[in-house]
Short mmCIF file of the C-alpha atoms (twelve columns), coordinates in Angstrom:
data_MODEL
# 
_entry.id   MODEL 
# 
loop_
_atom_site.group_PDB 
_atom_site.id 
_atom_site.type_symbol 
_atom_site.label_atom_id 
_atom_site.label_alt_id 
_atom_site.label_comp_id 
_atom_site.label_asym_id 
_atom_site.label_seq_id 
_atom_site.Cartn_x 
_atom_site.Cartn_y 
_atom_site.Cartn_z 
_atom_site.pdbx_PDB_model_num 
ATOM 1   C CA . MET A 1   115.834 40.745 177.580 1 
ATOM 2   C CA . GLU A 2   112.985 43.229 177.185 1 
ATOM 3   C CA . GLN A 3   110.013 43.292 179.526 1 
ATOM 4   C CA . SER A 4   106.456 44.451 178.944 1 
ATOM 5   C CA . LEU A 5   105.287 47.738 180.452 1 
ATOM 6   C CA . ASN A 6   103.996 45.899 183.538 1 
ATOM 7   C CA . LEU A 7   107.382 44.099 183.857 1 
ATOM 8   C CA . ASP A 8   105.717 40.733 183.262 1 
ATOM 9   C CA . GLY A 9   104.540 40.525 186.849 1 
ATOM 10  C CA . TYR A 10  107.770 41.650 188.552 1 
ATOM 11  C CA . HIS A 11  107.074 43.605 191.751 1 
ATOM 12  C CA . PRO A 12  110.012 45.875 192.669 1 
ATOM 13  C CA . ASP A 13  109.123 46.091 196.369 1 
ATOM 14  C CA . ASP A 14  109.466 42.326 196.744 1 
ATOM 15  C CA . HIS A 15  113.230 42.665 196.304 1 
ATOM 16  C CA . ASP A 16  115.908 44.494 198.299 1 
ATOM 17  C CA . ASP A 17  118.402 45.273 195.512 1 
ATOM 18  C CA . ALA A 18  119.943 48.743 195.919 1 
ATOM 19  C CA . ALA A 19  119.212 49.263 192.214 1 
ATOM 20  C CA . VAL A 20  117.662 47.123 189.479 1 
ATOM 21  C CA . SER A 21  117.077 48.096 185.851 1 
ATOM 22  C CA . PHE A 22  114.815 46.722 183.083 1 
ATOM 23  C CA . HIS A 23  114.573 47.164 179.321 1 
ATOM 24  C CA . VAL A 24  110.922 47.870 178.444 1 
ATOM 25  C CA . ARG A 25  109.313 47.798 175.014 1 
ATOM 26  C CA . VAL A 26  105.857 49.365 174.746 1 
ATOM 27  C CA . THR A 27  103.272 47.782 172.431 1 
ATOM 28  C CA . ALA A 28  100.218 49.433 170.940 1 
ATOM 29  C CA . HIS A 29  98.035  47.260 173.204 1 
ATOM 30  C CA . GLU A 30  99.825  48.247 176.430 1 
ATOM 31  C CA . GLN A 31  100.668 51.934 176.643 1 
ATOM 32  C CA . GLU A 32  99.374  52.848 180.090 1 
ATOM 33  C CA . ILE A 33  100.066 51.978 183.724 1 
ATOM 34  C CA . PRO A 34  97.154  53.087 185.966 1 
ATOM 35  C CA . LEU A 35  97.714  55.050 189.170 1 
ATOM 36  C CA . HIS A 36  100.043 53.102 191.464 1 
ATOM 37  C CA . HIS A 37  102.981 53.515 193.861 1 
ATOM 38  C CA . HIS A 38  105.876 51.505 195.273 1 
ATOM 39  C CA . ARG A 39  108.377 51.803 198.081 1 
ATOM 40  C CA . LYS A 40  111.345 52.119 195.756 1 
ATOM 41  C CA . GLY A 41  112.056 55.287 193.839 1 
ATOM 42  C CA . GLN A 42  111.802 54.943 190.051 1 
ATOM 43  C CA . LEU A 43  113.759 56.547 187.241 1 
ATOM 44  C CA . ILE A 44  112.098 56.141 183.830 1 
ATOM 45  C CA . LEU A 45  114.534 56.695 180.973 1 
ATOM 46  C CA . ALA A 46  113.224 57.135 177.425 1 
ATOM 47  C CA . LEU A 47  115.480 55.494 174.833 1 
ATOM 48  C CA . HIS A 48  113.053 55.866 171.919 1 
ATOM 49  C CA . GLY A 49  109.635 57.471 171.883 1 
ATOM 50  C CA . GLY A 50  108.394 59.128 175.040 1 
ATOM 51  C CA . ILE A 51  106.417 58.720 178.232 1 
ATOM 52  C CA . THR A 52  104.123 61.034 180.176 1 
ATOM 53  C CA . CYS A 53  104.008 60.761 183.958 1 
ATOM 54  C CA . GLU A 54  101.230 62.344 186.013 1 
ATOM 55  C CA . VAL A 55  101.373 62.831 189.774 1 
ATOM 56  C CA . ALA A 56  99.294  65.018 192.049 1 
ATOM 57  C CA . GLU A 57  99.219  68.555 190.638 1 
ATOM 58  C CA . ALA A 58  101.714 68.050 187.799 1 
ATOM 59  C CA . VAL A 59  102.440 66.270 184.527 1 
ATOM 60  C CA . TRP A 60  105.874 65.459 183.111 1 
ATOM 61  C CA . MET A 61  106.721 64.591 179.495 1 
ATOM 62  C CA . VAL A 62  109.850 62.464 179.060 1 
ATOM 63  C CA . PRO A 63  111.326 62.531 175.520 1 
ATOM 64  C CA . PRO A 64  114.490 60.648 174.466 1 
ATOM 65  C CA . GLN A 65  117.672 61.636 176.340 1 
ATOM 66  C CA . TYR A 66  115.600 62.545 179.400 1 
ATOM 67  C CA . ALA A 67  114.241 60.639 182.394 1 
ATOM 68  C CA . VAL A 68  111.570 61.276 184.995 1 
ATOM 69  C CA . TRP A 69  112.401 60.654 188.641 1 
ATOM 70  C CA . ILE A 70  109.537 59.483 190.871 1 
ATOM 71  C CA . PRO A 71  110.386 59.295 194.590 1 
ATOM 72  C CA . GLY A 72  109.308 56.219 196.522 1 
ATOM 73  C CA . ALA A 73  105.698 56.011 197.791 1 
ATOM 74  C CA . MET A 74  104.514 58.730 195.350 1 
ATOM 75  C CA . PRO A 75  101.314 57.734 193.470 1 
ATOM 76  C CA . HIS A 76  101.781 58.174 189.714 1 
ATOM 77  C CA . HIS A 77  100.196 57.296 186.386 1 
ATOM 78  C CA . ASN A 78  102.260 56.612 183.253 1 
ATOM 79  C CA . ARG A 79  101.342 56.686 179.563 1 
ATOM 80  C CA . ALA A 80  103.910 55.854 176.864 1 
ATOM 81  C CA . THR A 81  103.904 56.423 173.119 1 
ATOM 82  C CA . ALA A 82  103.363 53.335 170.968 1 
ATOM 83  C CA . ASN A 83  106.562 51.388 170.275 1 
ATOM 84  C CA . ALA A 84  108.509 53.371 172.863 1 
ATOM 85  C CA . ARG A 85  111.625 51.776 174.299 1 
ATOM 86  C CA . LEU A 86  112.324 52.602 177.933 1 
ATOM 87  C CA . CYS A 87  114.521 51.665 180.844 1 
ATOM 88  C CA . PHE A 88  113.023 51.414 184.326 1 
ATOM 89  C CA . LEU A 89  115.499 51.881 187.164 1 
ATOM 90  C CA . PHE A 90  114.237 51.098 190.678 1 
ATOM 91  C CA . ILE A 91  116.275 52.419 193.628 1 
ATOM 92  C CA . GLU A 92  115.964 51.526 197.293 1 
ATOM 93  C CA . PRO A 93  115.087 54.536 199.524 1 
ATOM 94  C CA . GLY A 94  118.217 56.145 200.939 1 
ATOM 95  C CA . ALA A 95  120.611 54.256 198.651 1 
ATOM 96  C CA . VAL A 96  121.639 57.433 196.807 1 
ATOM 97  C CA . ALA A 97  120.850 61.146 197.145 1 
ATOM 98  C CA . MET A 98  118.006 61.861 194.710 1 
ATOM 99  C CA . PRO A 99  115.481 64.735 194.495 1 
ATOM 100 C CA . GLU A 100 112.662 64.593 197.024 1 
ATOM 101 C CA . GLN A 101 110.110 65.668 194.424 1 
ATOM 102 C CA . CYS A 102 109.147 64.277 191.043 1 
ATOM 103 C CA . CYS A 103 111.215 65.912 188.282 1 
ATOM 104 C CA . THR A 104 112.610 65.521 184.762 1 
ATOM 105 C CA . LEU A 105 116.358 64.911 184.487 1 
ATOM 106 C CA . LYS A 106 118.655 65.395 181.485 1 
ATOM 107 C CA . VAL A 107 120.544 62.119 181.257 1 
ATOM 108 C CA . THR A 108 124.187 62.148 180.191 1 
ATOM 109 C CA . PRO A 109 125.341 59.534 177.646 1 
ATOM 110 C CA . PHE A 110 127.485 57.926 180.379 1 
ATOM 111 C CA . VAL A 111 124.572 57.514 182.801 1 
ATOM 112 C CA . ARG A 112 122.382 56.260 179.977 1 
ATOM 113 C CA . GLU A 113 124.873 53.526 179.134 1 
ATOM 114 C CA . LEU A 114 125.256 52.583 182.797 1 
ATOM 115 C CA . ILE A 115 121.490 52.100 183.146 1 
ATOM 116 C CA . VAL A 116 121.315 50.125 179.884 1 
ATOM 117 C CA . LYS A 117 124.258 47.959 180.936 1 
ATOM 118 C CA . LEU A 118 122.733 47.358 184.365 1 
ATOM 119 C CA . ALA A 119 119.519 46.168 182.702 1 
ATOM 120 C CA . ALA A 120 121.570 43.488 180.969 1 
ATOM 121 C CA . CYS A 121 123.121 42.306 184.283 1 
ATOM 122 C CA . ARG A 122 120.208 40.759 186.130 1 
ATOM 123 C CA . GLU A 123 122.173 38.299 188.266 1 
ATOM 124 C CA . ARG A 124 123.917 39.616 191.382 1 
ATOM 125 C CA . SER A 125 127.697 39.753 190.996 1 
ATOM 126 C CA . ASP A 126 130.710 41.894 191.922 1 
ATOM 127 C CA . ARG A 127 130.614 43.393 188.436 1 
ATOM 128 C CA . ARG A 128 126.962 44.378 188.842 1 
ATOM 129 C CA . ASP A 129 127.696 45.907 192.255 1 
ATOM 130 C CA . ARG A 130 130.466 48.009 190.714 1 
ATOM 131 C CA . LEU A 131 128.108 49.239 187.990 1 
ATOM 132 C CA . VAL A 132 125.588 50.279 190.632 1 
ATOM 133 C CA . GLN A 133 128.227 52.145 192.628 1 
ATOM 134 C CA . VAL A 134 129.441 54.102 189.589 1 
ATOM 135 C CA . LEU A 135 125.821 54.872 188.683 1 
ATOM 136 C CA . PHE A 136 125.169 56.121 192.226 1 
ATOM 137 C CA . ASP A 137 128.220 58.388 191.903 1 
ATOM 138 C CA . GLU A 138 126.762 59.968 188.746 1 
ATOM 139 C CA . LEU A 139 123.007 60.219 189.408 1 
ATOM 140 C CA . PRO A 140 123.103 63.127 191.905 1 
ATOM 141 C CA . ASP A 141 124.840 65.331 189.294 1 
ATOM 142 C CA . LEU A 142 122.075 65.109 186.668 1 
ATOM 143 C CA . HIS A 143 120.422 68.438 185.834 1 
ATOM 144 C CA . VAL A 144 116.708 69.050 186.429 1 
ATOM 145 C CA . GLU A 145 114.929 70.219 183.256 1 
ATOM 146 C CA . PRO A 146 111.775 72.411 183.078 1 
ATOM 147 C CA . LEU A 147 109.384 69.882 181.515 1 
ATOM 148 C CA . ARG A 148 106.740 70.085 184.221 1 
ATOM 149 C CA . LEU A 149 103.156 71.187 183.650 1 
ATOM 150 C CA . PRO A 150 101.507 72.272 186.907 1 
ATOM 151 C CA . VAL A 151 97.866  71.220 187.169 1 
ATOM 152 C CA . SER A 152 95.350  70.876 189.979 1 
ATOM 153 C CA . ALA A 153 92.166  69.079 190.875 1 
ATOM 154 C CA . HIS A 154 90.112  72.261 190.454 1 
ATOM 155 C CA . PRO A 155 87.354  71.380 187.952 1 
ATOM 156 C CA . LYS A 156 87.830  74.515 185.847 1 
ATOM 157 C CA . ILE A 157 91.586  73.936 185.597 1 
ATOM 158 C CA . ARG A 158 91.026  70.287 184.634 1 
ATOM 159 C CA . THR A 159 88.469  71.356 182.024 1 
ATOM 160 C CA . MET A 160 91.036  73.684 180.468 1 
ATOM 161 C CA . VAL A 161 93.870  71.127 180.548 1 
ATOM 162 C CA . ASP A 162 91.742  68.333 179.086 1 
ATOM 163 C CA . PHE A 163 90.491  70.555 176.256 1 
ATOM 164 C CA . MET A 164 93.911  72.012 175.412 1 
ATOM 165 C CA . ALA A 165 95.482  68.547 175.466 1 
ATOM 166 C CA . ALA A 166 92.806  67.173 173.118 1 
ATOM 167 C CA . HIS A 167 92.698  70.235 170.823 1 
ATOM 168 C CA . PRO A 168 96.257  71.660 170.736 1 
ATOM 169 C CA . GLN A 169 95.593  73.658 167.575 1 
ATOM 170 C CA . GLN A 170 92.886  75.764 169.236 1 
ATOM 171 C CA . ASN A 171 94.667  78.618 171.007 1 
ATOM 172 C CA . ARG A 172 91.846  80.062 173.069 1 
ATOM 173 C CA . THR A 173 92.564  83.387 174.707 1 
ATOM 174 C CA . LEU A 174 92.046  83.995 178.421 1 
ATOM 175 C CA . SER A 175 88.991  86.091 177.511 1 
ATOM 176 C CA . GLN A 176 87.495  83.219 175.503 1 
ATOM 177 C CA . TRP A 177 88.071  80.816 178.383 1 
ATOM 178 C CA . ALA A 178 86.498  83.239 180.839 1 
ATOM 179 C CA . THR A 179 83.372  83.356 178.671 1 
ATOM 180 C CA . GLN A 180 83.355  79.564 178.330 1 
ATOM 181 C CA . LEU A 181 83.675  79.065 182.094 1 
ATOM 182 C CA . ALA A 182 81.221  81.847 183.028 1 
ATOM 183 C CA . MET A 183 83.865  83.832 184.946 1 
ATOM 184 C CA . SER A 184 85.341  87.256 184.693 1 
ATOM 185 C CA . GLU A 185 88.727  87.373 182.987 1 
ATOM 186 C CA . ARG A 186 90.316  88.786 186.156 1 
ATOM 187 C CA . ASN A 187 88.937  86.025 188.379 1 
ATOM 188 C CA . LEU A 188 90.028  83.308 185.943 1 
ATOM 189 C CA . SER A 189 93.495  84.814 185.732 1 
ATOM 190 C CA . ARG A 190 93.773  84.777 189.528 1 
ATOM 191 C CA . LEU A 191 92.494  81.191 189.687 1 
ATOM 192 C CA . ILE A 192 95.139  79.977 187.218 1 
ATOM 193 C CA . VAL A 193 97.955  81.686 189.123 1 
ATOM 194 C CA . ARG A 194 96.685  80.361 192.450 1 
ATOM 195 C CA . GLU A 195 96.321  76.772 191.197 1 
ATOM 196 C CA . THR A 196 99.419  76.517 188.960 1 
ATOM 197 C CA . GLY A 197 101.818 79.255 190.040 1 
ATOM 198 C CA . LEU A 198 101.961 80.565 186.442 1 
ATOM 199 C CA . ASN A 199 100.009 83.164 184.511 1 
ATOM 200 C CA . TYR A 200 97.818  81.907 181.674 1 
ATOM 201 C CA . ARG A 201 100.279 82.699 178.897 1 
ATOM 202 C CA . ARG A 202 103.190 80.900 180.609 1 
ATOM 203 C CA . TRP A 203 101.003 77.970 181.629 1 
ATOM 204 C CA . ARG A 204 99.621  77.448 178.116 1 
ATOM 205 C CA . GLN A 205 103.089 77.715 176.602 1 
ATOM 206 C CA . GLN A 206 104.397 75.095 179.030 1 
ATOM 207 C CA . LEU A 207 101.692 72.692 177.856 1 
ATOM 208 C CA . GLN A 208 102.515 73.545 174.244 1 
ATOM 209 C CA . LEU A 209 106.176 72.784 174.893 1 
ATOM 210 C CA . ILE A 210 105.258 69.334 176.200 1 
ATOM 211 C CA . GLN A 211 102.926 68.764 173.242 1 
ATOM 212 C CA . ALA A 212 105.631 69.938 170.831 1 
ATOM 213 C CA . LEU A 213 108.068 67.387 172.229 1 
ATOM 214 C CA . GLN A 214 105.462 64.651 171.855 1 
ATOM 215 C CA . MET A 215 104.846 65.631 168.211 1 
ATOM 216 C CA . LEU A 216 108.564 65.814 167.394 1 
ATOM 217 C CA . VAL A 217 109.113 62.395 168.972 1 
ATOM 218 C CA . ASP A 218 106.240 61.039 166.834 1 
ATOM 219 C CA . GLY A 219 108.078 62.162 163.675 1 
ATOM 220 C CA . MET A 220 106.401 65.457 162.775 1 
ATOM 221 C CA . ASN A 221 108.625 68.180 161.317 1 
ATOM 222 C CA . VAL A 222 108.923 71.670 162.796 1 
ATOM 223 C CA . GLN A 223 106.414 73.267 160.410 1 
ATOM 224 C CA . GLN A 224 103.858 70.533 161.098 1 
ATOM 225 C CA . VAL A 225 104.286 70.955 164.853 1 
ATOM 226 C CA . ALA A 226 103.850 74.730 164.597 1 
ATOM 227 C CA . GLN A 227 100.640 74.242 162.623 1 
ATOM 228 C CA . GLY A 228 99.460  71.514 164.979 1 
ATOM 229 C CA . LEU A 229 99.809  73.904 167.914 1 
ATOM 230 C CA . GLY A 230 97.907  76.690 166.162 1 
ATOM 231 C CA . TYR A 231 100.856 79.035 165.569 1 
ATOM 232 C CA . ASP A 232 100.457 81.577 162.767 1 
ATOM 233 C CA . SER A 233 104.140 81.256 161.878 1 
ATOM 234 C CA . THR A 234 106.860 78.660 162.308 1 
ATOM 235 C CA . THR A 235 109.179 81.400 163.578 1 
ATOM 236 C CA . ALA A 236 106.895 82.202 166.498 1 
ATOM 237 C CA . PHE A 237 106.806 78.530 167.466 1 
ATOM 238 C CA . ILE A 238 110.606 78.205 167.255 1 
ATOM 239 C CA . THR A 239 110.977 81.263 169.503 1 
ATOM 240 C CA . MET A 240 108.679 79.704 172.125 1 
ATOM 241 C CA . PHE A 241 110.493 76.374 171.951 1 
ATOM 242 C CA . LYS A 242 113.958 77.926 172.272 1 
ATOM 243 C CA . LYS A 243 112.855 80.031 175.223 1 
ATOM 244 C CA . GLY A 244 111.533 76.941 176.994 1 
ATOM 245 C CA . LEU A 245 114.345 74.463 176.276 1 
ATOM 246 C CA . GLY A 246 117.304 76.644 175.346 1 
ATOM 247 C CA . GLN A 247 117.628 75.224 171.827 1 
ATOM 248 C CA . THR A 248 115.699 75.261 168.570 1 
ATOM 249 C CA . PRO A 249 113.492 72.314 167.568 1 
ATOM 250 C CA . GLY A 250 115.987 71.501 164.793 1 
ATOM 251 C CA . ARG A 251 118.851 71.255 167.289 1 
ATOM 252 C CA . TYR A 252 116.696 69.157 169.556 1 
ATOM 253 C CA . LEU A 253 115.879 66.727 166.748 1 
ATOM 254 C CA . GLU A 254 119.586 66.393 165.954 1 
ATOM 255 C CA . SER A 255 120.203 65.253 169.534 1 
ATOM 256 C CA . LEU A 256 117.691 62.386 169.402 1 
# 
């Protein structure tokens, strides 16, 4: 049984299950969960489509075959693509060793099937308990993937992120941004490094990688994505993508 994005009124902290999973289908009228938090940790697995999760100072994009892990008590805001299909897995604090920080995890086919199967077993039983135990054996071995965009509350950084997210095809240079923000190029460069930990080129490319994944998930081909991100050539875009994710966009699409 599939739930709505708000789980049809289910509140995970009202229950003490070590782990509970839900199938979620996103509709065009319900694509966003406002800022919230819960005691339980949450793993959001994308089965089809994608979901973006924002926490303090970072944004994660979760395409198919990946999941975002949100530790318990961490405020977060989620936005899913229309018609996305997800699995929500809630885990009691301390039930299994999971990362202490929010992160994106590459989900193995075995773990994916365990989470999907658990979502179909809502009633407590010995069989369900065994599924949870096997899942807990596998979760700590999942690999963290570099799909994080560092951001900050600094108004100039937010101005840049909001503009680049809304206008991905406009590749403004650091010099152009410095003029726009009435700063010297050197001071802006230092601000970006201080607030994000990355230089401007790396930071912009990380956002482009997240945007590229969103476009690919939405059905755009590689040439369309390259054009949509303002690249002069498809080859240059493929090089950026492969450097960020270790595989070409074509290979990535084959894995969906």
